[in-house]
Residue, then its C-alpha position, 0 to 999 in steps of 0.5 A: x089129073x089136077x082135078x083128080x090131086x084136088x079131089x084127093x087132097x080135099x078130104x085130107x084138107x077137111x079132116x085137118x081143119x076138123x081135127x084143128x077145130x076140135x083140138x085148138x082153142x078158140x083163142x091162141x094162148x101163149x105157150x105158158x097159159x096153154x100148159x096152164x089150162x091142161x094141167x088145170x083140165x087134167x084135174x078137173x075132168x075126171x072129178x066131172x066124169x065122176x059127177x056124171x057117173x054118179x048123176x046116172x046111178x041116181x038118176x036112172x028110172x029103173x034098176x035095167x036103165x042104170x048102165x046106160x044112164x051112167x054111160x050116158x052121165x060120164x059122156x055127158x059130164x065130160x063132154x061139158x068138161x071139155x067145152x069148158x075149157x075149150x071155150x074158156x081162152x075165147x070167153x077171157x078174151x071177149x071178157x078182156x075186150x068188152x069190159x076193158x081188161x077184166x078177162x080174168x075176172x069173166x074168167x072167174x065167172x066162167x069157172x062159178x057157173x060151170x062148176x056151180x052148174x055141175x053141183x047143183x045137177x048132182x045135188x038135185x039129183x041126190x034129192x036135196x031141196x032146191x034153195x039147198x042145193x043152189x046154195x050149194x052150188x053157189x058155194x062151191x063153185x065160188x070156192x073152186x073159182x076162187x080157190x084154184x084162181x089164186x092156184x093158178x094165177x099166182x103162181x102155183x100151176x105155173x111153177x109145176x108147168x114150169x118144172x114139168x116142162x123142165x124149166x123149173x125156176x124159169x117161171x117169169x110171165x113171158x113178155x119177150x114177143x112183146x118187147x119184139x114187137x116194140x123194137x120192131x116198130x110193130x106198133x099195132x101188134x105189140x098192142x093186140x099182144x098187150x091187150x092179150x097179156x093184160x087179160x091173161x097176166x092181169x097182175x102184172x104190172x109192166x103190161x098195164x103201164x107198156x099197153x098205157x104208154x103205146x097208146x099215149x105215145x104212139x097211137x096219141x090216145x090218152x083217153x084209152x092210155x088212162x083207161x088202160x093204166x085205171x084198169x091196172x092199178x085196180x088189178x096189178x100186184x104192186x110194191x109201194x114203190x112200184x104204186x107210186x111210179x105207176x100214179x106218177x105215170x097215170x098224172x103224167x098221161x092225165x096231164x097229156x089228154x088235158x083232164x088232170x081231175x082224173x087223177x085227183x082221186x086216185x092220188x087221195x085214195x092213195x094218200x089215205x090208204x098210207x096216211x101219216x107215210x112218205x107215201x101220203x107226202x108224195x101223194x100230198x106234193x102231187x095234189x098240190x102241184x096238180x092244184x097249181x098247174x105245175x108238171x107233176 
């Protein structure tokens, strides 16, 4: 009887696994990132399907084959769009780990390649010369990647997804799950969540600085902390005061690992950027203290 029960349940289990494989991204997303991706998918997929229809109509070798080519083009381009969004979380996560937190940049390159490829296929079948087709693909793909990245990552889609979810006005980047892990003493879990957080929200400075502090103080890894803070300094959105406090943390971590010389070029760049201001005076003071071996 037990064998029969197992046999009856096996197909259901297999079907469930297949459904999950086909409907879930290859990497876990937080709720806001998932809503944002679905909004983008809803906007882009119909355009890709239309591009497939155009491609099929123009690529058909004979008038009698147009219908089949149109159906194939629509299906093929739609599948391309599905895979584009299906693979995006995994590609961003891989980029974050391989390139030191630059998953957002890798995601932009992925957008550029996919959309540029679609544009090239359509312009090529239109009979456009190869050079012009490639140029169009690069320009349109780049415009799409940079334009929509600004809209979606700078809050436009997050506001829209919040509105659709009935939470207009509550658009803060989710961070409570990380704070819970830290409060509960789950350092490894917090670091893993922070690495994912800075990949998805690279402009959120608190993610970078919290990651740096945990790596330095809890993992005793000041080198890793400096790398995280340096990467964050390049991409995080910081006010003048925030950047000053951020650099102060960088100096502290550099002192912790006995490599204050690492902080010098960052402070010099900050001083040059704000020459003639109190920010430049602060950077000068930090550089003098480093030279004297005093505490920052």
